[in-house]
C-alpha positions as a printed Julia matrix, in Angstrom:
277×3 Matrix{Float64}:
  53.44   45.31  183.03
  55.18   45.87  179.73
  57.74   48.57  179.27
  58.47   50.31  175.97
  62.0    50.15  174.8
  63.63   53.3   173.42
  65.71   52.83  170.34
  68.89   54.81  170.92
  70.72   53.74  167.83
  71.78   56.6   165.58
  70.57   56.62  162.0
  73.12   55.37  159.59
  75.05   58.07  157.79
  74.23   58.38  154.1
  76.61   56.39  151.97
  78.52   58.57  149.54
  78.57   56.88  146.23
  81.32   57.54  143.81
  80.12   58.96  140.53
  80.0    56.47  137.7
  82.84   56.28  135.27
  80.91   58.21  132.64
  80.35   61.03  135.15
  84.05   61.24  135.99
  84.98   61.31  132.32
  82.44   64.05  131.7
  83.86   66.12  134.57
  87.41   65.69  133.23
  86.3    66.65  129.73
  84.52   69.73  131.09
  87.63   70.92  132.9
  89.76   70.33  129.81
  87.41   72.48  127.73
  87.44   75.22  130.38
  91.26   75.19  130.5
  91.4    75.29  126.68
  89.11   78.33  126.61
  91.0    80.15  129.36
  94.47   79.43  127.96
  94.54   82.39  125.46
  93.34   84.72  128.22
  96.09   83.44  130.52
  98.69   84.08  127.8
  97.34   87.61  127.29
  97.56   88.33  131.02
 101.06   86.85  131.2
 102.4    88.96  128.33
 100.98   92.11  129.86
 103.89   91.74  132.33
 106.47   90.95  129.63
 109.54   93.2   129.7
 109.81   93.27  125.93
 112.56   95.33  124.32
 111.33   95.39  120.72
 108.17   96.22  118.83
 106.77   92.7   118.91
 105.47   91.26  122.17
 105.79   87.6   121.14
 108.76   86.3   123.18
 109.0    86.25  126.96
 111.91   88.47  128.05
 111.29   89.15  131.74
 108.73   90.25  134.31
 107.76   93.88  134.82
 104.9    96.09  135.96
 105.99   99.15  133.99
 103.45   98.78  131.18
 100.61   99.29  133.64
 102.03  102.73  134.37
 102.53  103.62  130.7
  99.0   103.27  129.35
  99.12  106.82  127.99
 102.13  106.03  125.79
  99.69  105.49  122.9
  96.97  108.18  123.1
  95.23  106.82  119.99
  94.95  103.4   121.68
  93.32  104.96  124.74
  90.99  106.92  122.45
  90.04  103.74  120.6
  89.28  102.02  123.9
  87.13  104.95  125.02
  85.21  104.74  121.73
  84.58  101.04  122.29
  83.5   101.56  125.91
  81.11  104.41  125.19
  79.61  102.65  122.18
  79.18   99.46  124.21
  77.5   101.33  127.08
  75.14  103.18  124.75
  74.4    99.94  122.92
  73.55   98.2   126.2
  71.16  101.01  127.2
  69.45  101.49  123.83
  69.28   97.82  122.85
  68.21   96.98  126.4
  65.28   99.39  126.26
  64.16   98.43  122.75
  64.69   94.69  123.28
  62.76   94.76  126.56
  59.71   96.33  124.97
  59.82   94.0   121.97
  60.34   90.93  124.16
  57.48   91.99  126.42
  55.16   92.4   123.44
  56.15   89.09  121.83
  55.91   87.14  125.07
  52.59   88.53  126.26
  50.47   89.43  123.25
  49.43   87.85  119.97
  49.1    90.4   117.2
  49.29   90.56  113.44
  52.95   90.35  112.45
  54.18   88.72  115.66
  55.29   85.62  113.73
  57.22   87.72  111.24
  58.81   89.68  114.09
  59.95   86.44  115.72
  61.38   85.28  112.39
  63.31   88.52  111.87
  64.59   88.41  115.45
  66.06   84.93  115.12
  67.28   85.65  111.59
  69.3    88.6   112.91
  70.92   86.31  115.48
  71.74   83.5   113.04
  72.86   85.7   110.13
  76.64   85.84  109.53
  78.24   89.07  110.68
  79.62   89.77  107.22
  76.07   89.75  105.83
  74.85   92.07  108.59
  77.8    94.42  108.1
  77.46   94.55  104.32
  73.7    95.15  104.46
  74.1    97.99  106.98
  76.86   99.5   104.84
  74.59   99.41  101.78
  71.82  101.11  103.77
  74.12  103.89  105.0
  75.56  104.46  101.52
  72.13  104.57   99.89
  70.94  107.11  102.46
  74.15  109.15  102.15
  74.86  108.79  105.89
  78.52  109.53  106.66
  80.15  106.6   108.38
  81.63  107.13  111.81
  80.76  106.91  115.49
  77.0   107.19  114.92
  76.85  104.48  112.25
  78.86  102.12  114.49
  76.4   102.74  117.31
  73.4   102.12  115.04
  74.96   98.93  113.69
  75.71   97.61  117.17
  72.19   98.33  118.36
  70.8    96.59  115.28
  72.53   93.27  115.95
  72.28   93.45  119.77
  68.58   94.16  120.16
  67.66   90.63  119.02
  69.64   89.06  121.87
  67.87   91.23  124.44
  64.51   90.46  122.85
  65.02   86.7   123.05
  66.24   86.89  126.66
  63.36   89.06  127.87
  60.75   87.1   125.89
  61.86   83.86  127.55
  61.44   85.49  130.95
  58.02   86.94  130.11
  56.72   83.49  129.15
  57.47   82.22  132.66
  55.82   85.09  134.58
  52.76   84.39  136.7
  49.95   86.72  135.5
  48.16   86.23  138.83
  50.67   88.53  140.51
  49.84   91.43  138.22
  46.12   90.71  138.52
  46.43   90.76  142.32
  48.17   94.13  142.17
  45.4    95.59  139.99
  42.72   94.1   142.28
  44.35   95.97  145.16
  43.96   99.26  143.31
  47.3    99.64  141.54
  47.22  101.33  138.18
  48.74   99.79  135.07
  51.86  101.95  135.39
  52.25  101.16  139.09
  51.77   97.45  138.45
  54.43   97.48  135.77
  56.87   99.49  137.92
  56.43   97.56  141.17
  55.54   94.05  139.99
  56.43   93.37  136.35
  59.69   95.29  136.09
  61.35   93.73  139.17
  60.53   90.26  137.83
  61.93   91.17  134.41
  65.03   92.93  135.75
  67.34   89.85  135.8
  66.56   89.18  132.13
  66.98   92.86  131.25
  70.33   92.97  133.05
  71.48   89.78  131.33
  70.48   91.14  127.92
  72.22   94.46  128.58
  75.44   92.77  129.68
  75.3    90.49  126.64
  74.86   93.52  124.37
  77.82   95.22  126.05
  80.02   92.15  125.57
  79.0    91.71  121.92
  79.59   95.38  121.15
  82.95   95.94  122.8
  84.74   93.15  120.91
  82.97   93.35  117.55
  85.27   93.7   114.57
  83.55   92.57  111.35
  80.41   94.73  111.46
  82.41   97.64  112.89
  84.99   97.5   110.1
  82.2    97.85  107.5
  80.64  100.91  109.11
  83.43  102.65  111.02
  84.59  105.24  108.54
  87.4   107.21  110.22
  86.38  106.19  113.75
  88.7   103.65  115.35
  87.6   101.23  118.05
  89.73   98.98  120.23
  89.48   95.85  117.99
  90.2    97.92  114.86
  93.26   99.48  116.49
  94.61   96.07  117.49
  94.18   94.75  113.96
  95.97   97.76  112.52
  98.84   97.44  114.99
  99.6    93.84  114.02
 101.32   95.08  110.87
 103.91   97.14  112.76
 103.98   95.41  116.15
 101.41   95.18  118.91
 102.59   97.02  122.04
 102.27   95.46  125.53
  99.67   98.11  126.42
  97.18   96.13  124.32
  97.63   93.16  126.63
  97.35   95.45  129.65
  94.06   96.94  128.49
  92.77   93.51  127.52
  93.63   92.25  131.0
  91.87   95.17  132.64
  88.77   94.6   130.51
  88.78   90.9   131.4
  89.15   91.61  135.13
  86.34   94.16  134.98
  84.1    91.63  133.25
  84.87   88.97  135.85
  84.1    91.41  138.67
  80.8    92.35  137.04
  79.87   88.69  136.65
  80.77   87.92  140.28
  78.82   90.96  141.45
  75.8    89.81  139.48
  76.01   86.31  141.0
  76.34   87.66  144.54
  73.45   90.06  143.98
  71.27   87.24  142.64
  72.08   85.01  145.63
  71.33   87.81  148.06
  68.09   88.55  146.26
  67.02   84.89  146.38
  67.69   84.77  150.12
């Protein structure tokens, strides 16, 4: 009578292979590039704590928190920051709405003029900012539109809508039309299908396009300088202050903006992970 033998040996643990030399060099190069990009931001954050005694915040003179409590020392700087924030928020909303509709149309339908629309969209992205700013200035002058807050907002929407369009169009091309067809087969109307099926699938791209529009708007200088008139934004104020001395409050506000952006990015990543789970 034969008896079966039971193999009790444990499977061998997977052997961890060291990455090849090219992979290690690529990782080192990547970290060097990241450090190089973050170095100016680190200097800005550091000098927001500089206990400077003069008008120029260029030399380290000591550590202090007092500038974070003296943000209102320059009311015009706070007003310029508020202008930049409100314009960026409005740009994100308006460009997000317009870019979503355009991207949805370009990604889903073929119509007369779709090729030209694609060409104009990518041309707006690749065009130098000085060309965009000068062309918008010529348009406002020819229409006798006074330059100010409204013209800045229009200009920012004009160059931001293309980025939203490209982002949403790329997402539309990857959607499964069977999901929308299944919703309509179950009795959902076109509006209900869009609200409950299409829009949730497009929302990550819409959010990414809106955040990109916000980031492009809040730090724009060239196009804004062409069309600002008497309205001052945060980048314009900083450029003007370099002639007489940039106060530490500029570094403080820049640090706060950077921290807010990092928190938004982390929140978006956590939300996406939770949604995928």
